C-alpha positions in Angstrom: 123.6 26.4 -44.8 120.5 24.8 -43.1 120.3 27.5 -40.4 120.6 30.3 -42.9 117.9 28.8 -45.1 115.6 28.5 -42.1 116.3 32.2 -41.1 115.7 33.4 -44.6 112.5 31.4 -45.0 111.2 32.7 -41.7 111.9 36.3 -42.9 110.0 35.5 -46.1 107.0 34.2 -44.2 106.9 37.3 -42.1 106.9 39.4 -45.2 104.2 37.3 -46.9 102.0 37.6 -43.8 102.4 41.4 -43.6 104.0 41.1 -40.2 106.8 43.4 -41.3 107.7 45.6 -44.3 110.4 44.8 -46.9 112.4 47.8 -45.5 112.7 45.9 -42.2 114.2 42.7 -43.7 117.9 43.4 -43.3 117.4 44.9 -39.8 115.4 41.8 -38.7 117.9 39.4 -40.2 120.7 41.0 -38.2 118.7 40.9 -35.0 118.0 37.2 -35.4 121.7 36.6 -36.3 122.7 38.3 -33.0 120.4 36.1 -31.0 122.0 33.1 -32.6 125.6 34.4 -32.3 126.0 34.5 -36.1 128.4 37.1 -37.5 127.8 36.6 -41.3 125.0 35.6 -43.6 125.5 34.0 -47.1 123.8 35.9 -49.9 122.9 32.5 -51.4 120.5 31.5 -48.6 117.4 30.1 -50.2 113.8 29.7 -49.1 112.4 26.4 -48.0 109.0 26.1 -49.7 105.9 25.2 -47.7 107.7 25.4 -44.3 105.5 26.9 -41.6 106.6 29.4 -39.0 106.3 27.0 -36.0 108.4 24.4 -37.8 111.0 27.0 -38.7 111.2 28.2 -35.1 111.6 24.6 -33.9 114.5 24.1 -36.3 116.2 27.4 -35.4 115.8 26.8 -31.7 117.1 23.2 -32.1 120.2 24.7 -33.7 120.7 27.1 -30.8 120.4 24.2 -28.3 122.9 22.1 -30.2 125.4 25.0 -30.2 124.9 25.6 -26.5 123.3 29.1 -27.0 120.4 27.9 -24.9 120.0 25.1 -22.4 118.0 22.0 -23.4 115.0 23.1 -21.4 111.5 23.9 -22.8 111.4 27.3 -21.1 114.8 28.4 -22.5 113.7 27.3 -26.0 110.4 29.2 -25.6 112.2 32.3 -24.5 114.5 32.3 -27.6 111.6 31.4 -29.9 109.6 34.3 -28.5 112.5 36.7 -28.9 113.0 35.7 -32.5 109.3 36.4 -33.3 109.4 39.7 -31.4 112.0 40.9 -34.0 109.4 40.3 -36.8 106.3 42.0 -35.3 105.5 45.6 -34.7 105.8 47.4 -31.4 102.6 47.7 -29.3 101.9 51.3 -30.4 102.0 50.3 -34.1 99.8 47.2 -33.5 97.3 49.4 -31.6 97.4 51.9 -34.4 96.6 49.3 -37.1 93.9 47.7 -34.9 92.0 51.0 -34.4 92.4 52.0 -38.0 90.6 48.8 -38.9 88.2 49.1 -36.0 86.8 52.5 -37.2 85.9 50.7 -40.4 84.6 47.5 -38.9 85.2 46.0 -35.4 85.2 42.5 -37.0 88.1 43.4 -39.3 90.0 44.7 -36.3 89.7 41.5 -34.2 90.4 39.4 -37.3 93.7 41.3 -37.8 94.7 40.9 -34.2 93.8 37.2 -34.0 95.8 36.5 -37.2 98.8 38.4 -35.8 98.6 36.5 -32.5 98.7 33.2 -34.4 101.3 34.2 -37.0 103.6 35.6 -34.3 103.4 32.1 -32.6 102.0 33.7 -29.4 99.0 31.4 -30.0 100.8 28.2 -30.7 98.3 26.5 -33.0 100.7 23.5 -33.6 100.3 22.6 -29.9 96.6 23.5 -29.7 95.7 21.3 -32.7 96.8 18.3 -30.6 93.7 18.8 -28.3 91.0 16.2 -28.5 87.7 18.0 -29.2 84.2 16.7 -30.0 80.5 17.6 -29.3 78.0 15.7 -27.3 74.2 16.0 -27.9 72.3 16.4 -24.6 68.9 17.6 -23.5 70.4 21.0 -23.1 72.0 21.2 -26.5 75.4 20.3 -27.9 78.0 20.4 -25.2 81.7 20.8 -26.2 84.2 18.3 -24.8 88.0 19.1 -24.9 90.9 17.1 -23.5 93.6 19.8 -23.3 96.9 18.5 -24.6 98.3 21.9 -25.6 100.4 22.5 -22.5 103.5 20.4 -22.7 104.6 18.7 -19.4 107.6 20.1 -17.7 110.7 17.9 -17.2 112.0 17.2 -13.7 115.0 19.6 -14.1 112.7 22.5 -15.0 110.4 21.7 -12.1 113.3 21.7 -9.7 114.5 25.1 -11.0 111.1 26.6 -10.7 110.9 25.5 -7.0 114.3 26.9 -6.3 113.6 30.3 -7.9 109.9 30.6 -7.0 110.2 33.6 -4.7 113.2 35.2 -6.4 111.3 37.5 -8.8 107.9 39.2 -8.3 107.8 40.9 -11.7 105.3 40.7 -13.5 103.2 40.2 -10.4 101.0 37.6 -12.2 100.4 36.0 -15.6 97.8 38.6 -16.5 99.6 41.8 -15.6 100.1 44.3 -18.4 103.9 44.1 -17.7 103.9 40.7 -19.5 103.8 42.5 -22.8 107.2 42.0 -24.3 108.6 40.3 -21.1 111.3 37.8 -22.2 110.3 35.1 -19.6 112.2 33.1 -17.0 112.2 29.9 -15.1 108.7 29.7 -13.7 107.2 32.4 -15.9 106.3 32.0 -19.6 108.1 33.8 -22.5 106.1 36.8 -23.7 108.5 38.8 -25.9 106.0 38.3 -28.8 103.0 39.3 -26.7 100.9 42.4 -27.6 97.7 43.9 -26.1 95.1 46.3 -27.4 94.3 49.3 -25.1 90.7 49.7 -24.2 88.6 52.0 -22.0 85.8 50.4 -20.1 83.7 52.4 -17.5 86.3 55.2 -17.9 89.1 52.8 -16.8 92.2 51.5 -18.7 91.8 47.9 -19.7 93.7 45.6 -22.1 92.4 43.2 -24.7 94.5 40.2 -25.7 94.1 36.6 -26.9 94.6 33.6 -24.7 97.8 31.7 -25.8 95.9 28.4 -25.1 92.6 29.0 -27.0 89.8 26.7 -25.9 87.4 28.0 -28.6 87.5 30.4 -31.5 89.1 33.8 -30.8 89.3 33.0 -27.0 90.3 36.4 -25.7 91.1 37.9 -22.3 90.1 41.5 -21.2 92.2 42.5 -18.2 92.4 45.5 -15.9 95.5 47.6 -16.2 95.5 47.7 -12.4 96.6 44.5 -10.6 93.6 44.0 -8.3 91.5 41.1 -7.1 88.5 39.8 -9.1 85.3 41.4 -8.0 81.7 40.9 -9.3 79.9 44.3 -8.9 77.6 46.7 -10.7 80.7 48.0 -12.5 81.4 44.5 -13.8 78.0 44.2 -15.5 78.5 47.7 -17.0 81.9 46.8 -18.4 80.8 43.5 -19.9 77.9 45.2 -21.7 80.0 48.1 -22.8 82.5 45.6 -24.3 79.8 43.9 -26.4 78.6 47.2 -27.6 82.1 47.9 -28.8 82.5 44.4 -30.2 79.0 43.1 -31.0 80.3 39.9 -32.6 81.9 38.7 -29.3 80.5 37.4 -26.1 82.3 38.2 -22.8 82.0 36.9 -19.3 83.6 36.8 -15.9 84.6 34.1 -13.5 83.0 34.4 -10.1 85.0 36.2 -7.4 85.1 33.5 -4.7 87.2 30.4 -4.2 85.9 27.0 -5.4 83.3 28.7 -7.8 85.9 31.2 -9.2 88.5 30.6 -11.9 92.1 29.8 -11.6 93.3 33.4 -11.3 91.4 35.4 -8.6 94.1 38.0 -7.9 93.8 39.9 -11.2 90.4 41.4 -12.4 89.8 40.0 -15.8 87.2 38.7 -18.2 87.1 36.1 -21.0 85.3 36.3 -24.3 85.5 35.3 -27.9 83.8 34.7 -31.2 82.0 31.5 -30.4 78.5 30.2 -29.7 78.2 28.0 -26.6 75.2 25.7 -25.9 74.1 27.9 -23.1 73.5 30.8 -25.5 70.7 28.8 -27.2 69.2 27.3 -24.0 65.4 27.4 -23.8 63.8 30.1 -21.7 61.6 28.7 -18.9 60.2 30.8 -16.1 59.4 34.5 -17.0 59.4 37.1 -14.3 59.9 40.9 -13.8 62.6 42.7 -11.8 60.2 45.1 -10.2 62.0 48.4 -10.7 62.8 47.6 -14.4 59.7 46.3 -16.1 61.2 47.0 -19.6 64.0 44.5 -18.9 62.9 40.9 -20.0 63.9 38.3 -17.4 63.8 34.5 -17.7 65.3 31.5 -16.1 67.0 29.1 -18.5 66.7 25.3 -19.1 70.3 24.6 -18.1 72.0 22.3 -15.6 73.2 25.3 -13.6 70.9 28.1 -12.3 70.8 30.9 -14.9 68.8 34.1 -15.1 68.8 35.8 -18.5 68.2 39.6 -18.8 67.5 41.2 -22.2 67.0 44.8 -23.1 68.1 47.7 -25.3 69.6 50.0 -22.6 72.9 49.2 -20.9 72.1 51.2 -17.8 68.8 49.4 -17.2 70.4 45.9 -17.6 73.3 46.9 -15.4 70.9 48.2 -12.6 68.6 45.1 -12.9 71.6 42.8 -12.7 72.9 44.6 -9.6 69.6 44.2 -7.9 69.8 40.4 -8.5 73.4 40.4 -7.3 72.7 42.2 -4.1 69.6 40.1 -3.4 71.6 36.9 -4.1 74.5 37.9 -1.9 72.2 37.8 1.1 69.9 34.9 0.0 69.5 31.7 2.0 67.1 28.8 1.6 67.6 26.0 4.0 65.3 23.7 2.0 67.8 23.5 -0.8 71.0 23.9 1.3 71.7 27.5 0.3 73.3 29.6 3.0 74.6 33.0 2.2 77.1 33.1 5.1 79.0 30.9 7.5 80.4 32.8 10.5 80.4 36.0 8.5 82.1 34.4 5.4 80.2 35.1 2.2 79.2 32.2 -0.1 77.0 33.6 -2.8 78.2 35.3 -6.0 77.5 35.3 -9.7 79.2 34.3 -13.0 77.9 36.8 -15.6 78.1 36.5 -19.4 77.1 39.3 -21.8 76.4 39.3 -25.6 74.7 41.4 -28.2 72.0 39.3 -30.0 69.2 40.1 -32.4 69.6 43.9 -31.8 69.4 43.6 -28.0 71.8 43.3 -25.1 71.7 40.0 -23.2 73.2 39.3 -19.7 73.2 35.8 -18.3 73.6 35.6 -14.5 74.7 32.2 -13.2 74.0 31.9 -9.5 76.9 30.4 -7.5 77.5 29.2 -3.9 80.9 28.0 -2.6 79.8 26.5 0.8 81.3 23.2 2.0 80.2 20.6 4.5 81.4 17.3 5.9 79.7 15.3 3.1 81.1 17.6 0.4 84.4 19.0 1.6 85.3 20.3 -1.9 82.0 22.2 -2.2 78.3 21.4 -2.0 77.8 23.0 -5.4 81.0 21.7 -6.9 81.7 18.4 -8.8 81.1 15.7 -6.3 83.5 12.9 -5.4 82.1 10.3 -7.9 83.1 12.5 -10.8 86.5 13.6 -9.5 88.2 10.8 -11.5 87.2 12.9 -14.6 87.3 16.5 -13.2 87.6 17.9 -9.7 88.8 21.4 -10.7 86.6 24.5 -10.4 83.6 24.9 -12.7 84.6 28.3 -14.2 83.2 30.5 -16.8 84.0 28.3 -19.8 82.6 25.1 -18.2 79.5 27.1 -17.1 78.6 27.8 -20.7 79.0 24.1 -21.7 82.6 23.5 -22.7 84.5 20.9 -20.8 88.2 21.6 -20.3 89.5 18.2 -19.2 93.0 17.2 -18.1 95.6 15.8 -20.5 96.0 12.6 -18.4 92.6 11.4 -19.7 94.0 10.8 -23.2 96.2 7.9 -22.0 93.7 6.8 -19.3 90.8 6.5 -21.8 92.9 4.4 -24.1 93.6 2.1 -21.1 89.9 1.9 -20.4 89.2 1.2 -24.0 91.6 -1.8 -23.9 90.1 -3.0 -20.6 86.5 -2.9 -22.0 87.7 -4.9 -25.0 88.9 -7.6 -22.7 92.6 -6.7 -22.6 94.9 -6.9 -19.6 96.0 -3.2 -19.6 96.0 -1.7 -16.2 93.3 0.9 -15.5 93.8 3.6 -12.9 92.2 2.6 -9.6 90.1 5.8 -9.5 88.5 4.8 -12.9 87.7 1.2 -12.0 84.2 1.7 -10.7 83.3 3.6 -13.8 85.0 1.1 -16.2 83.2 -1.8 -14.6 79.9 0.0 -14.7 80.4 0.7 -18.5 81.3 -3.0 -19.1 78.1 -4.1 -17.3 75.8 -1.6 -19.0 77.1 -1.9 -22.6 78.1 -5.5 -22.5 77.8 -6.9 -26.0 77.7 -3.4 -27.6 81.3 -3.0 -26.8 83.4 -3.7 -29.9 86.6 -2.3 -31.4 84.6 0.0 -33.7 82.2 1.2 -31.0 84.2 1.5 -27.8 85.6 5.0 -28.5 82.2 6.4 -29.2 80.8 4.8 -26.0 83.6 6.3 -23.9 83.3 9.7 -25.5 79.5 9.7 -24.8 80.0 8.6 -21.2 82.7 11.2 -20.6 80.3 13.9 -21.8 77.7 12.5 -19.4 80.2 12.8 -16.6 80.8 16.4 -17.5 77.1 17.1 -17.6 77.0 15.7 -14.1 79.7 18.2 -12.9 77.4 21.1 -14.2 74.4 19.6 -12.4 76.4 19.3 -9.2 77.4 23.0 -9.5 73.7 24.1 -9.9 72.4 25.8 -6.8 68.8 25.2 -7.6 68.5 21.6 -8.9 66.5 20.6 -11.9 63.9 18.7 -9.8 60.6 20.0 -8.7 61.9 21.2 -5.3 64.8 23.0 -6.8 62.9 24.7 -9.6 60.2 25.8 -7.1 62.9 27.3 -4.9 64.4 29.0 -8.0 61.1 30.6 -8.9 60.7 31.8 -5.3 64.0 33.6 -5.5 63.0 35.2 -8.8 59.7 36.4 -7.5 61.4 38.0 -4.5 63.2 40.4 -6.8 
């Protein structure tokens, strides 16, 4: 009876959350039974009070694994779980219909509805995301967000071997962001997406799609992606789309990763943006040097007090901000300044680009343009304006859009490694990873008698945040010293 109780409770939860109508209950039950190879259902099946959807899914999938319906692999379990939830949520056309019915009343109500649906359908797996370690660090630039990402479970060796074997076997969908992921059941090497839905958008007269990230790093972390599978590109059209989006959804920010390796995000082969309902430290950064983009005196332009090099444009007209931003982009693409190691090209290879972020604030449009350069040299083979070697033990991945704005997304390995360092600082014999030893010994020397059981975690969290701040300073093209800021002002005055 346990499996029947779990199924009935899941159906009841879907009804309570308005994911389906009462008229759909029998149909949905039969569909779930078919997935589990069940041919009958007892009328006496009862509800299990207080059971949440993720827990019910785990129980049902565990039953399927025990009965041999699915293999004991995470991906096989995820595929079945996703298929079960797909039974309980509306088709894409109906989800879009409900979204836009609410949107015409209030854009906030529309995104609230879609975010709740994405969580209730277990597409956003909050049970995993809640495991993430998150805290804030006060800095001279405002409160930085620190996250150790534990929400992506590690793959077992059997699954890794299968992924390697089947890597080139299937090329559909072409990437993790393609629109063909909507409703795709998944396979070895590609996540389950049966319960995935997107909202159709039009931006600059092109078809785009709006969805939420399954691994939210901040509130309502969304992805806006081109319907066409094409490479990332920062252009005048990019600025226009970002500004158009925040006109449609003024409670959201939206930004784009840069379009070059090293300074770009993890996916450069599909044009997409990231946004959400969240306020990052960079949004409240103090304005410093004021200047004018000559052709657009109505557009306010400032540099920001931020570890990376940011120009903020503010105005009321989308077209003016778009054109002013494009002037800055075109100038920056060609800009070199040997005094501060900025070179626009090496043997014809471009190095300069921009990470843009748009928002609607205090009745005006804002567009932040973060200047980026991906050049390497012998001293910094990973990138001159990239986290340098002495911080690689914490983070050596790209500084993408999310980090640019002041949120550290740090690897899961740090949870255990920081616990080892805590024990080491307290005088224990636990082994510390060799790449952390210089840092651990430096902390022991600097904090000395301040290190106690009740203080060691706070000390480590603070110093971890300091390391993240260093990664941002490394990525800044115009450094925060007198020479760097003078060079930054020269660039601004050349516009």
